C-alpha positions as CSV (number, residue, x, y, z in Angstrom):
1,M,137.4,-53.7,93.5
2,H,136.2,-50.3,94.8
3,A,133.4,-48.5,92.8
4,F,132.6,-44.9,93.4
5,I,129.0,-43.8,92.5
6,F,127.6,-40.2,92.1
7,P,124.0,-39.2,92.7
8,G,121.9,-37.2,90.4
9,Q,119.3,-34.4,90.6
10,G,117.0,-34.8,93.7
11,A,119.7,-35.3,96.2
12,Q,120.0,-31.6,97.0
13,F,119.3,-30.2,100.4
14,S,119.7,-26.7,102.0
15,G,123.2,-26.1,103.5
16,M,124.7,-28.7,101.1
17,G,128.6,-28.2,100.7
18,L,129.1,-25.9,103.7
19,D,130.9,-28.4,105.6
20,L,133.3,-28.9,102.6
21,Y,133.9,-25.2,102.2
22,E,134.6,-24.7,105.9
23,S,137.0,-27.7,106.3
24,S,139.1,-27.4,103.1
25,N,141.0,-24.7,101.4
26,E,141.1,-26.7,98.2
27,A,137.3,-26.9,98.4
28,Q,137.1,-23.2,98.8
29,D,139.2,-22.7,95.7
30,Y,136.8,-24.9,93.6
31,F,133.7,-23.4,94.9
32,N,135.0,-19.9,94.3
33,K,136.1,-20.9,90.7
34,A,132.5,-22.3,90.1
35,N,131.0,-18.9,91.1
36,S,133.1,-17.3,88.4
37,I,132.3,-19.9,85.8
38,L,128.6,-19.8,86.4
39,G,128.4,-16.0,86.7
40,F,126.5,-16.0,89.9
41,N,127.2,-16.9,93.6
42,I,126.0,-20.6,93.7
43,C,127.7,-20.9,97.2
44,D,125.3,-18.6,98.8
45,I,122.4,-20.5,97.5
46,M,123.9,-23.9,98.5
47,F,124.9,-22.9,101.9
48,E,122.1,-20.5,102.9
49,G,119.3,-20.9,100.4
50,S,116.0,-22.6,101.0
51,A,114.8,-25.8,99.5
52,E,112.8,-23.7,97.0
53,D,115.9,-21.7,96.0
54,L,117.7,-25.0,95.3
55,K,115.0,-26.1,93.0
56,Q,115.8,-23.4,90.4
57,T,117.0,-25.3,87.3
58,K,120.2,-23.2,86.9
59,V,121.1,-24.1,90.6
60,T,120.1,-27.7,91.2
61,Q,122.2,-29.5,88.7
62,P,125.4,-27.5,89.2
63,A,125.0,-27.7,93.0
64,I,124.9,-31.4,93.1
65,F,127.8,-31.7,90.6
66,L,129.9,-29.3,92.7
67,H,129.1,-31.1,95.9
68,S,130.1,-34.5,94.5
69,T,133.0,-33.5,92.5
70,I,134.6,-31.3,95.1
71,L,134.1,-34.0,97.6
72,S,135.9,-36.5,95.5
73,K,138.8,-34.1,95.1
74,V,139.2,-33.5,98.9
75,M,138.9,-37.1,99.8
76,G,142.7,-37.6,99.2
77,D,143.9,-41.2,99.8
78,K,140.3,-42.3,100.4
79,F,139.6,-41.7,96.7
80,K,141.1,-44.5,94.7
81,P,138.5,-45.7,92.2
82,D,138.7,-48.9,90.3
83,M,135.5,-48.0,88.5
84,V,133.0,-45.2,88.5
85,A,129.3,-44.5,87.6
86,G,126.9,-41.7,88.1
87,H,123.1,-41.6,88.1
88,S,121.9,-39.3,85.2
89,L,123.5,-35.9,86.1
90,G,125.9,-37.8,88.4
91,E,127.6,-39.2,85.3
92,F,129.3,-35.8,84.9
93,S,130.7,-36.0,88.4
94,A,131.9,-39.5,87.6
95,L,133.6,-38.3,84.4
96,V,135.6,-35.6,86.4
97,A,136.4,-38.2,89.1
98,N,138.0,-40.6,86.6
99,K,139.7,-37.6,84.8
100,T,137.8,-38.0,81.6
101,L,136.6,-34.3,81.9
102,E,138.3,-31.2,83.4
103,F,136.4,-29.7,86.3
104,E,135.8,-26.4,84.5
105,D,134.7,-28.2,81.2
106,A,132.3,-30.5,83.1
107,L,130.6,-27.6,85.1
108,K,130.1,-25.6,81.9
109,L,128.3,-28.7,80.4
110,V,126.2,-29.3,83.4
111,S,125.1,-25.7,83.4
112,Q,124.3,-25.9,79.7
113,R,122.5,-29.2,80.3
114,A,120.2,-27.7,83.0
115,Q,119.3,-24.7,80.8
116,A,118.6,-26.9,77.8
117,M,116.4,-29.3,79.8
118,Q,114.5,-26.3,81.1
119,K,113.8,-25.0,77.7
120,A,112.6,-28.4,76.5
121,C,110.3,-28.6,79.5
122,E,108.7,-25.3,78.7
123,A,108.2,-26.2,75.0
124,Q,106.4,-29.4,75.8
125,P,104.4,-29.9,79.1
126,S,105.4,-33.3,80.3
127,T,106.1,-35.2,83.6
128,M,107.4,-38.4,85.2
129,A,105.9,-41.0,87.6
130,A,107.5,-43.6,90.0
131,V,106.1,-47.1,89.6
132,L,106.6,-49.5,92.6
133,G,106.0,-53.2,92.8
134,L,105.9,-54.4,89.2
135,D,108.5,-56.2,87.1
136,D,110.2,-54.0,84.5
137,H,108.8,-55.8,81.5
138,V,105.2,-55.3,82.8
139,V,105.8,-51.6,83.0
140,E,107.4,-51.5,79.6
141,A,104.6,-53.4,78.0
142,I,101.9,-51.1,79.4
143,C,103.9,-48.0,78.3
144,A,104.1,-49.3,74.8
145,D,100.3,-49.9,74.7
146,V,99.4,-46.4,75.9
147,D,98.5,-43.8,73.3
148,G,101.0,-40.9,73.4
149,T,104.5,-40.6,74.5
150,V,105.3,-42.5,77.7
151,V,108.5,-44.6,78.3
152,A,110.6,-46.3,80.9
153,A,113.1,-43.7,82.0
154,N,114.9,-44.7,85.3
155,Y,115.5,-48.3,86.2
156,N,116.4,-47.5,89.7
157,C,116.3,-50.9,91.3
158,P,114.1,-54.0,91.1
159,G,110.5,-53.0,91.7
160,Q,111.1,-49.3,91.2
161,L,111.0,-47.9,87.8
162,V,110.3,-44.3,86.8
163,I,108.3,-43.6,83.6
164,S,108.5,-40.4,81.6
165,G,106.3,-38.7,79.0
166,K,103.4,-36.4,78.1
167,I,101.1,-35.7,81.0
168,D,98.0,-37.3,79.7
169,A,99.8,-40.5,78.7
170,I,101.6,-40.6,82.1
171,H,98.2,-40.4,83.9
172,T,96.8,-43.0,81.7
173,A,99.7,-45.3,82.2
174,C,99.6,-44.8,86.0
175,E,95.9,-46.0,86.0
176,R,96.8,-49.0,83.9
177,L,99.8,-49.9,86.1
178,K,97.7,-49.7,89.3
179,E,95.1,-52.0,87.7
180,E,97.9,-54.4,86.8
181,G,99.0,-54.5,90.5
182,A,101.5,-51.7,91.0
183,R,101.9,-51.0,94.7
184,R,102.2,-47.3,93.8
185,A,102.2,-45.3,90.6
186,L,102.9,-41.8,91.7
187,V,103.2,-38.7,89.5
188,L,106.3,-36.9,90.5
189,P,106.6,-33.0,91.1
190,V,109.0,-32.5,88.2
191,G,108.6,-30.1,85.2
192,G,109.5,-32.4,82.3
193,A,109.8,-35.9,80.8
194,F,113.6,-36.4,81.5
195,H,115.2,-39.4,79.7
196,S,112.4,-39.7,77.0
197,P,112.1,-38.7,73.3
198,L,110.6,-35.3,74.5
199,M,114.2,-34.3,75.5
200,E,115.3,-34.3,71.9
201,P,115.6,-30.5,71.6
202,A,117.9,-30.5,74.8
203,R,119.9,-33.4,73.5
204,E,120.6,-31.6,70.2
205,E,121.6,-28.4,72.0
206,L,123.9,-30.3,74.4
207,E,125.4,-32.3,71.6
208,A,127.1,-29.4,70.2
209,A,128.6,-28.4,73.5
210,I,129.7,-32.0,74.2
211,K,131.4,-32.3,70.8
212,A,133.3,-29.1,71.4
213,T,134.7,-30.4,74.7
214,T,137.9,-32.4,75.2
215,F,137.5,-35.9,76.5
216,N,140.6,-37.5,77.9
217,T,141.6,-41.1,78.5
218,P,140.2,-42.0,81.9
219,I,142.1,-43.6,84.8
220,C,139.4,-46.2,85.2
221,P,136.2,-47.3,83.5
222,V,133.0,-45.4,83.7
223,Y,129.8,-47.5,83.6
224,Q,127.4,-45.3,81.6
225,N,123.7,-45.0,82.0
226,V,123.1,-45.6,78.2
227,T,125.0,-48.8,77.8
228,T,125.6,-50.2,81.4
229,F,129.1,-51.4,80.5
230,G,132.5,-50.1,81.6
231,V,134.0,-47.7,79.1
232,T,137.5,-46.2,78.7
233,N,137.5,-45.0,75.1
234,P,137.0,-41.2,75.2
235,E,135.1,-41.2,71.9
236,E,132.7,-43.8,73.1
237,I,132.2,-42.0,76.4
238,Q,131.5,-38.8,74.5
239,K,128.9,-40.6,72.3
240,N,127.1,-42.2,75.2
241,L,126.9,-38.9,77.0
242,I,125.2,-37.2,74.0
243,F,122.4,-39.8,74.1
244,Q,121.9,-39.8,77.8
245,L,119.2,-37.2,77.9
246,T,116.8,-39.2,75.6
247,A,117.8,-42.7,76.7
248,P,116.7,-44.4,79.9
249,V,119.0,-44.5,82.9
250,K,119.9,-48.2,83.3
251,W,121.1,-47.9,86.9
252,T,120.0,-51.4,88.0
253,Q,121.7,-52.9,85.1
254,S,124.8,-50.8,85.5
255,M,125.2,-51.8,89.2
256,Q,124.7,-55.4,88.4
257,Q,127.3,-55.2,85.7
258,M,129.9,-53.5,88.1
259,I,129.4,-56.3,90.6
260,K,129.8,-58.9,87.7
261,D,133.0,-57.2,86.8
262,G,134.4,-57.5,90.3
263,A,133.1,-54.5,92.4
264,T,132.9,-55.6,96.1
265,K,132.7,-52.2,97.7
266,F,130.6,-49.1,96.7
267,T,131.1,-45.6,98.0
268,E,128.5,-42.9,97.3
269,V,130.2,-39.5,96.8
270,G,127.8,-36.6,97.2
271,P,124.7,-35.4,99.0
272,G,122.4,-38.0,100.6
273,K,122.4,-41.8,100.6
274,V,119.8,-42.6,97.9
275,L,122.2,-44.7,95.8
276,Q,123.1,-46.8,98.8
277,G,119.4,-47.5,99.3
278,L,119.0,-48.5,95.7
279,L,122.0,-50.6,95.7
280,G,120.8,-52.5,98.9
281,K,117.8,-53.6,96.8
282,I,119.9,-54.5,93.8
283,D,122.3,-56.6,95.7
284,R,122.4,-57.0,99.6
285,T,125.8,-58.7,99.7
286,V,128.1,-55.7,98.6
287,E,129.7,-53.3,101.0
288,K,128.4,-49.7,100.9
289,E,129.5,-46.5,102.5
290,S,129.3,-42.7,101.9
291,G,132.2,-40.6,101.0
292,T,132.3,-38.0,103.8
293,I,134.4,-35.4,105.5
294,S,133.5,-35.9,109.1
295,V,129.8,-35.2,108.5
296,S,126.6,-37.1,108.1
297,Y,124.3,-36.4,105.2
298,T,120.5,-36.2,105.3
299,H,118.6,-39.2,104.1
300,L,116.1,-38.8,101.3
301,T,112.9,-40.9,101.1
302,L,112.2,-43.0,98.1
303,P,110.4,-42.7,95.7
304,T,109.9,-38.9,96.0
305,T,112.8,-38.1,93.7
306,P,113.2,-39.6,90.2
307,Y,116.9,-38.7,90.0
308,V,117.6,-36.9,86.8
């Protein structure tokens, strides 16, 4: 069975999407439609902006969503998913790919998500850290023992777990984790504690928008970050998406479940090849490739991005 997986925030790079725009009239139509929906010219920033420009909250998440979603639409006969999944933000791309959400509705939700997350970050100073070289249960136990809010946020692959919480608690946890034998416990250059209880204001804001959006019956299961299991019921998909911002991204567990359910080939659809790298550490036996339109994408170095 063929699984298609979609990257999250952190995969962006200057010039992203330009190849798609120049090679496909269909892609041009979608990019131009996105400019109208967002109310600003995101194409100019994606195609010509600097890395710093792409870090703007209102740009980053829509840009990655657009790259992944439009790529899946122009892949034509190459895009025949038996199952889909997306890492955090990438779940919105996956839900367009399996026809749960319409492109326009999903883009509006992604834009609202980015703005709600930014407000939550400004209201409560917080951060994330990548932890390498420890078993998940060890990291979870130390986080639970630290005073203040700090939780396991992104289960990226065995031996790589991102934690999220208040700044002081994160620094304390990092010191404890190093003492416990972590190869690295690196505070990440992000502005908030994504996938933690500190995102509750953003979750509440996004919940109203998600509930007002139509969710269709998908053409194939989506393996959601919150539950790790394949879901086809629109109401269940909607419920899981609401809780995604405050719940951990169970990526390792989702990939393992997809393989258990019969996935033998994974295609990463979007900028970069980070998910291929993670998958190689989860299971070395599965076939991996990038969804491309006669281009090669830049590689990102782990663990500098938490993927949110």
